[in-house]
KOLVEXLO-472995 format. One record per residue: x, y, z of N, C-alpha, C in turn. Coordinates in nm, 2 decimals, always signed. Atoms other than C-alpha are relative to their C-alpha. Example, Ala and Ser with C-alpha at 12.3 -4.5 7.8 and 13.67 -1.06 7.14 Angstrom:
BEGIN
nxx:nyy:nzz:caxx:cayy:cazz:cxx:cyy:czz
+0.09:-0.12:+0.00:+1.23:-0.45:+0.78:+0.09:+0.12:+0.00
-0.09:-0.11:+0.00:+1.37:-0.11:+0.71:-0.08:+0.11:+0.08
! end
This chain:
BEGIN
nxx:nyy:nzz:caxx:cayy:cazz:cxx:cyy:czz
+0.03:-0.06:-0.12:-0.84:-3.18:-3.37:+0.08:+0.14:+0.02
-0.05:-0.14:+0.00:-0.79:-2.81:-3.31:+0.09:+0.02:+0.13
-0.07:-0.02:-0.11:-0.51:-2.72:-3.06:-0.05:+0.13:+0.07
+0.04:-0.11:-0.09:-0.60:-2.49:-2.78:+0.11:+0.05:+0.08
-0.10:-0.06:-0.08:-0.36:-2.25:-2.62:-0.06:+0.05:+0.11
+0.05:-0.03:-0.11:-0.47:-2.26:-2.27:+0.06:+0.12:+0.07
-0.07:-0.12:-0.05:-0.22:-2.00:-2.15:-0.05:+0.13:-0.07
+0.05:-0.10:+0.06:-0.33:-1.76:-2.40:-0.14:+0.03:+0.03
+0.15:-0.02:-0.05:-0.70:-1.82:-2.32:-0.02:+0.05:+0.13
+0.01:-0.05:-0.14:-0.64:-1.76:-1.95:+0.04:+0.15:+0.00
-0.06:-0.15:+0.00:-0.43:-1.43:-2.02:-0.11:+0.09:-0.06
+0.10:-0.09:+0.04:-0.71:-1.31:-2.24:-0.12:+0.02:+0.09
+0.12:-0.02:-0.09:-0.98:-1.37:-1.98:+0.05:+0.08:+0.13
-0.06:-0.09:-0.12:-0.75:-1.22:-1.71:+0.00:+0.15:-0.05
-0.01:-0.14:+0.05:-0.70:-0.90:-1.94:-0.14:+0.06:-0.01
+0.14:-0.04:+0.02:-1.08:-0.88:-2.01:-0.05:+0.04:+0.13
+0.06:+0.00:-0.14:-1.16:-0.91:-1.64:+0.08:+0.09:+0.11
-0.09:-0.09:-0.10:-0.89:-0.66:-1.47:-0.05:+0.15:-0.05
+0.05:-0.15:+0.02:-1.03:-0.30:-1.44:+0.12:+0.08:+0.07
-0.11:-0.10:-0.06:-0.77:-0.01:-1.37:-0.06:+0.15:-0.01
+0.05:-0.14:-0.02:-0.88:+0.33:-1.26:+0.10:+0.10:+0.05
-0.09:-0.11:-0.05:-0.66:+0.64:-1.20:-0.09:+0.07:+0.10
+0.07:-0.09:-0.10:-0.78:+0.79:-0.87:+0.07:+0.10:+0.07
-0.11:-0.10:-0.03:-0.49:+1.02:-0.82:+0.11:+0.03:-0.10
-0.12:-0.03:+0.11:-0.20:+1.19:-0.99:+0.09:-0.14:-0.02
-0.09:+0.10:+0.02:+0.02:+0.89:-0.92:-0.06:-0.13:+0.07
+0.07:+0.10:-0.08:-0.24:+0.64:-0.77:-0.10:-0.07:-0.10
+0.09:+0.08:+0.07:-0.43:+0.36:-0.95:-0.07:-0.11:+0.08
+0.08:+0.12:-0.08:-0.70:+0.12:-0.82:-0.01:-0.10:-0.13
-0.01:+0.13:+0.08:-0.66:-0.23:-0.98:-0.10:-0.10:+0.05
+0.10:+0.08:-0.06:-0.97:-0.45:-0.95:+0.04:-0.13:-0.08
-0.05:+0.13:+0.05:-0.86:-0.82:-1.00:-0.13:-0.08:+0.01
+0.10:+0.10:+0.02:-1.10:-1.10:-1.11:+0.00:-0.11:+0.11
-0.02:+0.11:-0.10:-1.02:-1.30:-0.79:-0.10:+0.04:+0.11
+0.11:-0.02:-0.10:-1.31:-1.34:-0.54:+0.04:-0.03:+0.13
-0.02:+0.03:-0.14:-1.28:-1.31:-0.17:-0.13:-0.09:+0.04
+0.11:+0.10:-0.05:-1.50:-1.51:+0.07:-0.15:+0.07:-0.01
+0.12:-0.06:+0.03:-1.78:-1.25:+0.02:-0.04:+0.01:-0.15
+0.03:+0.00:+0.15:-1.77:-1.31:-0.36:+0.03:+0.13:-0.06
-0.04:-0.12:+0.05:-1.63:-0.96:-0.40:+0.13:-0.01:-0.08
-0.13:+0.01:+0.06:-1.35:-0.89:-0.64:+0.09:+0.08:+0.10
-0.09:-0.05:-0.09:-1.03:-0.77:-0.47:+0.06:+0.12:-0.08
-0.07:-0.13:+0.06:-0.88:-0.42:-0.53:+0.14:+0.00:+0.07
-0.12:-0.03:-0.04:-0.52:-0.33:-0.51:+0.02:+0.16:-0.04
-0.04:-0.15:+0.03:-0.38:+0.04:-0.51:+0.15:+0.01:-0.03
-0.12:-0.02:+0.04:-0.07:+0.11:-0.70:+0.04:+0.15:+0.01
-0.05:-0.13:-0.02:+0.11:+0.42:-0.59:+0.14:+0.02:-0.04
-0.15:-0.03:+0.05:+0.41:+0.56:-0.78:+0.06:+0.09:+0.09
-0.06:-0.09:-0.11:+0.65:+0.71:-0.54:+0.10:+0.08:-0.07
-0.09:-0.09:+0.06:+0.88:+1.01:-0.61:+0.13:-0.06:-0.03
-0.13:+0.04:+0.02:+1.18:+0.79:-0.60:+0.00:-0.12:-0.12
+0.01:+0.09:+0.10:+1.05:+0.57:-0.89:-0.05:-0.13:+0.03
+0.05:+0.13:-0.04:+0.94:+0.28:-0.69:-0.14:+0.01:+0.02
+0.15:+0.01:-0.01:+0.59:+0.16:-0.64:-0.03:-0.07:+0.14
+0.05:+0.07:-0.12:+0.40:+0.07:-0.33:-0.14:-0.05:-0.04
+0.12:+0.06:+0.03:+0.11:-0.17:-0.38:-0.06:-0.03:+0.13
+0.07:+0.02:-0.14:-0.14:-0.19:-0.10:-0.15:-0.05:-0.01
+0.14:+0.04:-0.01:-0.48:-0.34:+0.00:-0.08:+0.13:+0.07
+0.05:-0.12:-0.07:-0.54:+0.01:+0.18:-0.06:-0.04:+0.12
+0.06:+0.05:-0.13:-0.61:-0.19:+0.50:-0.14:-0.07:-0.02
+0.14:+0.06:+0.01:-0.93:-0.34:+0.35:-0.01:-0.14:+0.06
+0.01:+0.13:-0.03:-0.85:-0.71:+0.41:+0.00:-0.02:+0.16
+0.02:+0.02:-0.14:-0.78:-0.69:+0.78:-0.11:+0.08:+0.06
+0.11:-0.07:-0.03:-1.05:-0.43:+0.83:-0.14:-0.08:-0.01
+0.11:+0.09:+0.03:-1.31:-0.66:+0.66:-0.01:-0.11:+0.10
+0.01:+0.11:-0.09:-1.21:-0.95:+0.89:-0.04:+0.05:+0.14
+0.05:-0.06:-0.12:-1.25:-0.72:+1.19:-0.14:+0.02:+0.01
+0.15:-0.02:+0.01:-1.59:-0.62:+1.08:-0.08:-0.11:+0.01
+0.07:+0.13:+0.00:-1.69:-0.98:+1.06:+0.03:-0.07:+0.13
-0.01:+0.06:-0.12:-1.59:-1.05:+1.41:+0.12:-0.07:+0.03
-0.14:+0.08:-0.02:-1.23:-1.18:+1.36:+0.10:+0.10:+0.07
-0.08:-0.09:-0.05:-1.01:-1.00:+1.59:+0.14:-0.06:+0.02
-0.14:+0.05:-0.02:-0.62:-1.05:+1.56:+0.06:+0.04:+0.12
-0.07:-0.04:-0.12:-0.52:-0.85:+1.85:-0.03:-0.08:+0.13
+0.05:+0.08:-0.11:-0.70:-1.09:+2.09:+0.06:-0.12:+0.01
-0.04:+0.13:+0.02:-0.51:-1.39:+1.98:+0.15:-0.01:-0.05
-0.13:+0.02:+0.06:-0.15:-1.46:+1.96:+0.02:-0.11:-0.10
-0.01:+0.11:+0.11:-0.19:-1.78:+1.77:-0.05:+0.05:-0.14
+0.05:-0.05:+0.14:-0.40:-1.60:+1.50:+0.10:+0.09:-0.06
-0.09:-0.09:+0.04:-0.14:-1.34:+1.48:+0.13:-0.07:-0.04
-0.11:+0.09:+0.06:+0.13:-1.60:+1.44:-0.03:-0.06:-0.13
+0.04:+0.07:+0.14:-0.06:-1.76:+1.15:+0.01:+0.12:-0.10
+0.01:-0.12:+0.08:-0.11:-1.39:+1.00:+0.15:+0.02:-0.04
-0.15:-0.03:+0.02:+0.27:-1.33:+1.03:+0.06:-0.10:-0.09
-0.05:+0.11:+0.07:+0.35:-1.66:+0.88:-0.04:+0.03:-0.15
+0.06:-0.03:+0.12:+0.12:-1.59:+0.58:+0.07:+0.11:-0.08
-0.06:-0.13:+0.06:+0.26:-1.24:+0.52:+0.14:-0.02:-0.04
-0.13:+0.02:+0.04:+0.61:-1.36:+0.53:+0.03:-0.11:-0.11
-0.02:+0.09:+0.11:+0.55:-1.65:+0.29:-0.02:+0.07:-0.14
+0.02:-0.08:+0.12:+0.44:-1.38:+0.03:+0.08:+0.11:-0.02
-0.07:-0.11:+0.01:+0.68:-1.13:+0.11:-0.07:+0.14:+0.03
+0.08:-0.13:-0.01:+0.42:-0.88:+0.22:+0.01:+0.05:+0.15
+0.00:-0.06:-0.13:+0.44:-0.63:+0.51:-0.14:+0.05:+0.05
+0.13:-0.06:-0.05:+0.17:-0.49:+0.74:+0.04:+0.11:+0.08
-0.02:-0.13:-0.07:+0.17:-0.14:+0.85:-0.08:+0.00:+0.15
+0.07:-0.02:-0.13:+0.06:-0.02:+1.20:-0.16:+0.02:-0.02
+0.15:-0.03:+0.03:-0.28:+0.07:+1.04:-0.06:-0.12:-0.07
+0.04:+0.12:+0.04:-0.32:-0.30:+0.93:-0.03:+0.01:-0.15
+0.00:+0.00:+0.16:-0.25:-0.21:+0.56:+0.11:-0.10:-0.04
-0.10:+0.10:+0.06:-0.09:-0.50:+0.37:+0.06:+0.07:-0.13
-0.07:-0.06:+0.12:+0.17:-0.38:+0.12:+0.13:-0.06:-0.03
-0.12:+0.05:+0.05:+0.46:-0.45:-0.09:+0.07:+0.12:-0.07
-0.07:-0.11:+0.07:+0.72:-0.21:-0.25:+0.08:-0.07:-0.11
-0.06:+0.07:+0.11:+0.85:-0.28:-0.59:+0.06:+0.10:-0.09
-0.03:-0.07:+0.13:+1.05:-0.17:-0.89:-0.10:-0.03:-0.12
+0.09:+0.01:+0.12:+0.88:-0.14:-1.23:+0.02:-0.15:-0.05
-0.02:+0.13:+0.05:+1.05:-0.47:-1.32:-0.07:-0.12:+0.07
+0.07:+0.10:-0.08:+0.88:-0.66:-1.05:-0.15:+0.02:+0.04
+0.14:-0.04:-0.03:+0.55:-0.48:-1.04:-0.10:-0.12:-0.01
+0.09:+0.11:+0.02:+0.35:-0.78:-1.19:+0.00:-0.10:+0.09
-0.01:+0.11:-0.10:+0.50:-1.03:-0.97:-0.05:+0.04:+0.15
+0.03:-0.05:-0.13:+0.45:-0.82:-0.66:-0.15:+0.02:+0.01
+0.15:-0.02:+0.00:+0.09:-0.74:-0.74:-0.07:-0.14:+0.01
+0.05:+0.13:-0.02:+0.03:-1.12:-0.78:+0.02:-0.05:+0.13
-0.02:+0.05:-0.14:+0.19:-1.20:-0.45:-0.10:+0.07:+0.10
+0.09:-0.06:-0.08:+0.00:-0.93:-0.28:-0.15:-0.06:+0.00
+0.14:+0.04:+0.01:-0.34:-1.05:-0.42:-0.02:-0.14:+0.04
+0.00:+0.13:-0.04:-0.26:-1.40:-0.34:+0.00:-0.01:+0.16
-0.01:-0.02:-0.16:-0.17:-1.30:+0.03:-0.13:+0.06:+0.04
+0.13:-0.05:-0.04:-0.50:-1.10:+0.05:-0.10:-0.11:+0.02
+0.10:+0.12:+0.01:-0.70:-1.40:-0.04:+0.03:-0.10:+0.12
-0.04:+0.10:-0.12:-0.51:-1.63:+0.21:-0.04:+0.06:+0.13
+0.03:-0.06:-0.13:-0.55:-1.38:+0.49:-0.15:+0.02:+0.01
+0.14:+0.00:-0.01:-0.92:-1.33:+0.41:-0.07:-0.14:+0.04
+0.06:+0.15:-0.04:-0.97:-1.71:+0.45:+0.03:-0.03:+0.15
-0.01:+0.02:-0.14:-0.85:-1.67:+0.81:-0.13:+0.03:+0.09
+0.13:-0.01:-0.05:-1.21:-1.58:+0.87:-0.04:-0.12:+0.06
+0.05:+0.12:-0.04:-1.27:-1.94:+0.90:+0.05:-0.05:+0.14
-0.05:+0.03:-0.14:-1.06:-1.93:+1.23:-0.06:+0.09:+0.10
+0.07:-0.08:-0.08:-1.30:-1.69:+1.38:-0.05:-0.08:+0.12
+0.04:+0.06:-0.12:-1.41:-1.77:+1.74:-0.13:-0.09:-0.03
+0.12:+0.07:+0.03:-1.76:-1.86:+1.61:+0.00:-0.11:-0.07
-0.03:+0.12:+0.08:-1.65:-2.08:+1.35:+0.07:-0.11:+0.07
-0.07:+0.10:-0.06:-1.40:-2.25:+1.56:-0.09:-0.08:+0.10
+0.10:+0.06:-0.10:-1.66:-2.31:+1.84:-0.09:-0.10:-0.06
+0.08:+0.08:+0.07:-1.89:-2.45:+1.59:+0.05:-0.13:-0.04
-0.06:+0.12:+0.05:-1.67:-2.69:+1.44:+0.06:-0.09:+0.13
-0.05:+0.07:-0.13:-1.52:-2.79:+1.79:-0.12:-0.08:+0.06
+0.13:+0.07:-0.05:-1.88:-2.86:+1.92:-0.04:-0.11:-0.09
+0.05:+0.11:+0.09:-1.97:-3.07:+1.62:+0.10:-0.12:+0.02
-0.11:+0.11:+0.00:-1.64:-3.27:+1.65:-0.03:-0.07:+0.14
+0.02:+0.05:-0.13:-1.71:-3.32:+2.02:-0.13:-0.09:+0.00
+0.12:+0.07:+0.00:-2.06:-3.42:+1.96:-0.01:-0.14:-0.08
-0.02:+0.11:+0.06:-1.97:-3.67:+1.69:+0.10:-0.11:+0.07
-0.10:+0.08:-0.07:-1.69:-3.82:+1.91:-0.08:-0.08:+0.11
+0.09:+0.05:-0.11:-1.94:-3.87:+2.20:-0.10:-0.09:-0.06
+0.10:+0.10:+0.06:-2.20:-4.03:+1.97:+0.05:-0.12:-0.03
-0.06:+0.13:+0.02:-1.95:-4.28:+1.86:+0.04:-0.09:+0.12
-0.03:+0.07:-0.14:-1.86:-4.37:+2.22:-0.12:-0.07:+0.05
+0.14:+0.06:-0.06:-2.23:-4.46:+2.30:-0.05:-0.11:-0.08
! end
């Protein structure tokens, strides 16, 4: 039986499915093969700063897309607390313009890109806590509870 190197197979797939485009002098867009809730690939932007460090950002896309979908963080302290917890668990910061970002040295660049991408996906999943979704689930649960009591 032939031995399969699962790690190498995954790394090959990852390498073949990541796109990188230079969009400015020191700015690159990196498209990762991870899908958000809309089945879109996620994009990161890597900016090399003058001090030699890197800023990796979602350019505000994650929170903006949630907002466009009817999910408002500013109206709910509970949802904001959840967001802050998710950001902290991945070591990600949030700017006043709702841009999720990390700063990194070259040595930590791969890890920081990975942490930001995972955080973006987790924050994107907060859509399921939108008022419409929560009301729908709550109504269904109450209906099932009342049906069981009759």
